[in-house]
Backbone bond lengths (Angstrom), bond angles and torsions (degrees), N, CA, C in turn:
res aa  C-N    CA-C-N  psi(-1)  N-CA   C-N-CA  omega(-1)  CA-C   N-CA-C  phi
1 X - - - 1.454 - - 1.525 107.49 -
2 X 1.309 116.25 129.78 1.462 120.15 -179.04 1.525 110.71 -74.68
3 X 1.328 114.72 163.22 1.474 119.66 178.94 1.522 111.42 -57.23
4 X 1.339 116.48 -41.79 1.467 119.98 179.87 1.524 111.20 -61.74
5 X 1.321 117.21 -43.33 1.462 120.13 -179.94 1.518 111.08 -65.39
6 X 1.324 116.95 -38.08 1.465 120.49 178.08 1.524 110.07 -63.72
7 X 1.319 116.86 -45.97 1.471 121.42 179.79 1.527 110.29 -62.05
8 X 1.315 117.08 -42.89 1.469 121.15 178.49 1.525 110.40 -62.81
9 X 1.342 116.79 -44.51 1.470 120.78 -179.63 1.523 111.06 -62.43
10 X 1.318 117.15 -44.05 1.466 120.51 179.11 1.528 110.31 -63.72
11 X 1.317 117.18 -40.58 1.463 120.85 177.15 1.521 111.83 -60.80
12 X 1.336 116.20 -42.57 1.471 120.26 178.72 1.522 110.70 -63.33
13 X 1.315 116.78 -41.52 1.467 120.99 178.76 1.526 110.04 -62.29
14 X 1.329 116.57 -46.41 1.469 120.24 -179.75 1.523 111.43 -61.75
15 X 1.327 117.58 -41.69 1.474 120.18 179.79 1.520 110.93 -66.96
16 X 1.332 117.31 -38.84 1.470 120.44 178.75 1.525 110.55 -63.83
17 X 1.316 116.99 -44.30 1.463 120.31 178.74 1.521 110.25 -62.34
18 X 1.323 117.37 -41.84 1.467 120.76 178.79 1.523 111.21 -61.18
19 X 1.332 116.40 -42.04 1.477 119.40 179.19 1.522 110.94 -63.53
20 X 1.319 116.64 -43.43 1.467 120.13 -179.87 1.526 110.57 -63.50
21 X 1.315 116.44 -44.54 1.465 120.47 -177.04 1.520 112.82 -70.07
22 X 1.328 118.48 -22.08 1.463 120.60 -177.09 1.526 113.63 -89.40
23 X 1.313 117.65 -8.54 1.466 121.04 -178.08 1.526 110.21 -72.96
24 X 1.319 115.45 134.57 1.460 121.80 175.11 1.529 108.19 -99.62
25 X 1.323 117.69 106.43 1.467 119.81 -176.94 1.527 111.90 -65.89
26 X 1.331 114.95 145.00 1.459 120.53 -178.97 1.526 112.76 -92.03
27 X 1.327 116.98 -11.37 1.467 120.28 -179.72 1.526 109.68 -157.26
28 X 1.334 116.15 172.26 1.464 120.86 177.61 1.526 110.61 -62.73
29 X 1.323 116.76 -39.46 1.470 120.56 178.59 1.512 111.31 -62.49
30 X 1.319 116.10 -40.42 1.458 120.49 178.84 1.527 110.04 -66.81
31 X 1.326 116.73 -39.22 1.456 120.86 178.52 1.529 110.10 -62.56
32 X 1.317 117.51 -45.16 1.469 120.94 178.48 1.519 110.90 -61.78
33 X 1.331 117.21 -40.33 1.465 120.69 179.06 1.526 110.72 -63.11
34 X 1.322 116.20 -41.17 1.465 120.59 178.55 1.525 109.87 -66.22
35 X 1.321 116.82 -43.09 1.463 119.87 179.29 1.522 111.48 -62.57
36 X 1.331 117.05 -39.85 1.459 121.03 177.85 1.525 111.01 -65.35
37 X 1.322 116.56 -43.24 1.463 120.54 178.35 1.522 110.45 -63.69
38 X 1.315 117.15 -40.61 1.457 121.84 178.53 1.532 109.87 -62.38
39 X 1.325 117.19 -44.36 1.465 121.07 179.25 1.528 110.59 -63.60
40 X 1.323 116.45 -40.13 1.462 120.50 178.62 1.526 110.43 -64.18
41 X 1.313 116.69 -45.64 1.464 121.33 179.67 1.528 110.32 -63.33
42 X 1.325 116.89 -41.29 1.463 120.47 178.68 1.528 110.34 -61.72
43 X 1.331 116.78 -42.25 1.458 121.31 179.00 1.528 111.14 -63.89
44 X 1.329 116.13 -45.64 1.461 120.60 179.26 1.530 111.01 -64.66
45 X 1.316 116.70 -37.71 1.460 120.90 178.31 1.523 110.22 -65.11
46 X 1.320 116.94 -43.48 1.465 120.49 178.64 1.527 110.58 -61.07
47 X 1.321 116.81 -41.94 1.462 120.54 178.86 1.527 110.74 -65.04
48 X 1.328 116.67 -42.16 1.465 120.34 179.64 1.519 110.67 -64.26
49 X 1.324 117.50 -41.35 1.458 120.74 178.90 1.528 111.34 -66.59
50 X 1.326 117.11 -36.84 1.465 120.37 176.33 1.530 109.88 -63.81
51 X 1.329 116.85 -41.93 1.468 120.64 176.58 1.523 111.02 -61.77
52 X 1.329 116.51 -43.14 1.464 120.10 178.53 1.524 111.39 -63.01
53 X 1.329 117.05 -40.48 1.459 120.29 178.31 1.522 110.92 -62.82
54 X 1.333 116.89 -40.32 1.462 120.77 177.41 1.524 110.54 -63.54
55 X 1.312 116.18 -44.97 1.459 121.28 179.73 1.525 110.98 -61.43
56 X 1.312 116.62 -45.09 1.463 121.00 178.74 1.526 110.13 -61.96
57 X 1.331 116.76 -41.65 1.462 120.65 178.22 1.512 112.06 -61.06
58 X 1.334 117.17 -42.75 1.468 120.63 178.77 1.521 111.08 -66.03
59 X 1.325 116.29 -39.09 1.470 119.70 178.90 1.522 109.64 -64.18
60 X 1.329 116.58 -43.87 1.463 120.51 179.70 1.526 111.21 -63.89
61 X 1.335 116.99 -40.90 1.461 120.54 177.62 1.526 110.06 -62.64
62 X 1.323 117.07 -40.60 1.455 121.01 179.24 1.513 112.45 -64.86
63 X 1.316 116.36 -33.22 1.470 120.49 179.63 1.524 112.13 -75.19
64 X 1.342 116.63 -24.02 1.468 120.44 -178.54 1.519 111.66 -95.43
65 X 1.312 117.29 -11.13 1.467 121.28 -173.55 1.437 112.48 -89.10
């Protein structure tokens, strides 16, 4: 993944989190749905960041090898 794609992906993640956090739920059910979506996004973000860290590590190893 190129630097530009990484920056774009991180920007998209940040905007999605901002949208989720700014929603005012109209009911308890809506609040739970938002909380579940937020947890899902957080999990997916953590996985994506772990993948990026692995990729960066491999690139660094390749540059030192």
